[in-house]
C-alpha positions in Angstrom: -20.5 19.0 19.9 -19.0 20.9 17.0 -15.5 19.5 17.8 -16.9 15.9 17.7 -18.6 16.6 14.4 -15.4 18.2 13.0 -13.3 15.2 14.1 -15.9 12.9 12.5 -15.9 14.9 9.3 -12.1 14.9 9.1 -11.9 11.2 9.8 -14.6 10.5 7.1 -12.9 12.6 4.5 -9.5 11.0 5.3 -11.0 7.5 5.0 -12.9 8.4 1.8 -9.8 9.8 0.0 -6.9 7.9 1.4 -8.2 4.4 1.9 -11.5 4.3 0.3 -13.6 5.5 -2.6 -11.1 8.0 -4.1 -8.0 5.9 -3.7 -6.4 4.7 -7.0 -6.7 1.1 -6.0 -6.0 -1.5 -3.4 -3.0 -0.8 -1.2 -1.6 -4.4 -1.4 -1.5 -7.2 -3.9 -3.5 -9.5 -1.7 -6.1 -6.7 -1.2 -6.3 -6.5 -5.1 -7.1 -10.2 -5.0 -9.8 -9.8 -2.5 -11.4 -6.6 -3.8 -11.1 -7.1 -7.6 -9.9 -10.5 -8.7 -12.3 -12.6 -6.5 -15.4 -10.7 -7.7 -14.2 -10.7 -11.3 -13.5 -14.4 -11.4 -16.6 -15.3 -9.5 -18.9 -13.2 -11.7 -17.3 -14.0 -15.0 -15.8 -17.5 -14.6 -17.4 -19.4 -11.7 -20.4 -20.7 -13.6 -18.2 -22.7 -15.9 -15.1 -23.3 -13.8 -16.3 -23.3 -10.2 -18.2 -25.5 -7.9 -19.0 -28.8 -9.7 -18.3 -27.2 -13.1 -14.8 -27.6 -14.6 -15.0 -26.8 -18.3 -11.8 -27.8 -20.0 -10.7 -29.4 -16.7 -9.9 -26.0 -15.1 -11.3 -25.1 -11.8 -11.5 -22.0 -9.7 -13.5 -23.7 -7.0 -10.9 -22.8 -4.4 -7.6 -20.8 -4.2 -5.4 -23.9 -4.7 -7.3 -25.3 -7.7 -7.0 -22.1 -9.7 -3.2 -22.6 -9.9 -3.5 -26.1 -11.4 -3.5 -26.7 -15.2 -6.7 -27.8 -16.9 -6.9 -30.3 -19.8 -4.6 -28.3 -22.0 -1.7 -28.7 -19.5 -0.9 -25.0 -19.8 0.0 -23.2 -16.6 -3.0 -21.0 -15.8 -1.1 -18.5 -13.6 2.6 -18.1 -14.1 4.2 -15.6 -11.8 7.6 -16.2 -13.5 6.2 -15.3 -17.0 2.9 -13.4 -16.4 2.3 -12.9 -20.1 2.4 -16.7 -20.6 -0.3 -17.3 -18.0 -3.1 -19.3 -19.7 -5.7 -17.4 -17.7 -4.6 -14.1 -19.1 -4.0 -15.5 -22.6 -7.6 -16.9 -22.7 -9.0 -13.6 -21.5 -7.2 -11.6 -24.1 -7.6 -14.0 -27.1 -8.9 -12.4 -30.3 -10.5 -15.6 -31.5 -14.0 -15.6 -29.9 -14.1 -19.4 -30.0 -11.1 -19.5 -27.6 -11.6 -16.3 -25.6 -12.9 -16.5 -22.1 -15.5 -16.0 -20.9 -16.9 -18.1 -23.7 -20.2 -16.8 -25.3 -20.0 -13.6 -23.3 -18.7 -10.1 -23.7 -14.9 -9.9 -23.4 -13.5 -8.4 -20.2 -12.9 -4.7 -20.3 -9.4 -3.2 -20.2 -9.6 -2.4 -16.5 -10.5 -6.0 -15.7 -7.6 -7.3 -17.8 -5.2 -4.9 -16.2 -6.3 -6.0 -12.8 -5.6 -9.7 -13.7 -2.3 -8.8 -15.3 -1.2 -6.6 -12.3 -2.1 -9.3 -9.8 -0.3 -12.1 -11.7 2.8 -9.8 -12.3 2.9 -9.0 -8.6 3.1 -12.7 -7.8 -0.6 -13.7 -7.7 -0.6 -13.2 -3.9 -3.3 -14.5 -1.7 -3.5 -13.7 2.0 -2.3 -16.5 4.2 -5.5 -16.3 6.3 -7.7 -17.0 3.3 -5.6 -19.7 1.6 -7.0 -22.2 0.7 -10.5 -21.0 0.6 -13.6 -21.7 -1.4 -14.3 -18.9 -4.0 -17.9 -18.7 -2.9 -16.8 -17.9 0.6 -14.3 -15.3 -0.6 -16.9 -13.7 -2.9 -19.4 -13.4 -0.1 -16.7 -11.5 2.0 -15.7 -9.2 -0.9 -19.1 -8.4 -2.3 -20.4 -5.1 -1.1 -23.4 -5.4 1.1 -26.5 -3.8 -0.2 -29.8 -3.2 1.6 -32.7 -5.2 0.3 -35.8 -3.2 -0.6 -38.8 -3.2 1.7 -40.8 -4.7 -1.1 -40.0 -5.8 -4.6 -42.0 -4.3 -7.6 -42.4 -7.8 -9.1 -42.5 -11.4 -7.6 -39.0 -12.7 -6.9 -38.3 -16.4 -7.6 -37.7 -18.6 -4.5 -34.6 -20.7 -4.8 -34.8 -22.6 -1.5 -37.2 -23.2 1.4 -36.4 -24.8 4.7 -38.7 -25.4 7.6 -37.2 -25.9 11.1 -37.7 -29.3 12.7 -40.1 -27.8 15.3 -42.2 -26.1 12.5 -41.7 -22.7 14.2 -39.4 -21.0 11.6 -39.4 -20.9 7.8 -36.4 -19.8 5.8 -37.1 -18.6 2.3 -34.1 -17.8 0.0 -34.3 -15.8 -3.2 -32.7 -12.9 -4.9 -29.6 -12.5 -2.7 -31.4 -12.7 0.6 -32.9 -15.1 3.1 -36.2 -14.3 4.8 -36.9 -15.8 8.2 -40.5 -16.2 9.0 -42.2 -16.9 12.3 -44.7 -19.5 11.3 -47.2 -19.5 14.2 -47.4 -15.7 14.1 -47.2 -15.5 10.3 -44.8 -12.6 10.4 -41.4 -11.8 9.0 -38.9 -12.2 11.8 -35.6 -11.3 10.1 -34.3 -10.3 6.7 
């Protein structure tokens, strides 16, 4: 039993330090894209440049669209001249009326460095995820958190769906979907 625990402890420490929490960063450029760039762009840019929104004609709705110029015609991601990438230029602009994200706090230096590093390394995206919708990539890159057993305040409901047979009710709100058994009036799944 002690040997099994010792092996488990060594494997856990190895994973924690070499490939996980204490590592300096992602081990590959495409991993940098998945782990840092996708969440950053989704959280800071998607509301204006994703889905149906394309402010300035620029879209990050999917991994192909993000490489296409917006209304300005400027190349958003230039791997030949990373410093000339419109994406990076807008994020580092000193004029707040031109800096992205607009009407928000500027990106911090670590976020800017991640974007710069990713572009300079060739703006690589794994073949298995190209082309992909950003919303799907974000769901895969976002760390999973456990929902609380109960919320201290009422949580807004964003969607409700009743199954055709009336047996199941899906209720979506605050990053989770509750599945209710209607006849028994009990929560079936979270």
